Steps between C-alpha positions, in 0.01 A plus 500: 500500500235234590509360139880430515542154639768245408751749361752223431450262217518124543847490326644767736369306807651173361836675443485639858442140629776366280745761629400429867546123457835545318624727792387244758673212308815706454520585878443140595774382265733770630427388859546141393155393616474222239293270722235784527514538119426132461191528735379808317537339159320185616212707650470711190477189276236344728297823479542521125392134456190554730407796287526302179327205658197698615475707188174472315625418155184347365345838443796638305432464135553670165227753582687650792843520337430860382504615859852375540647607162302820451221602266736600219813319389730752342801313376 
């Protein structure tokens, strides 16, 4: 049992986050908290822009693309 860490894949974790955010947004719309939605949208955009701004894109090249796409491309 010690070898079983990270039982959920990255895709499953992303879907969990997507469902959680969708539920929160739905509840805020239902409760008519539009001002709070504006604040959350603004903060999320600022965080996204900070992540992109501080990303080290100089070291990303054609050599590292295989790690994003996968070793084999079965089309």
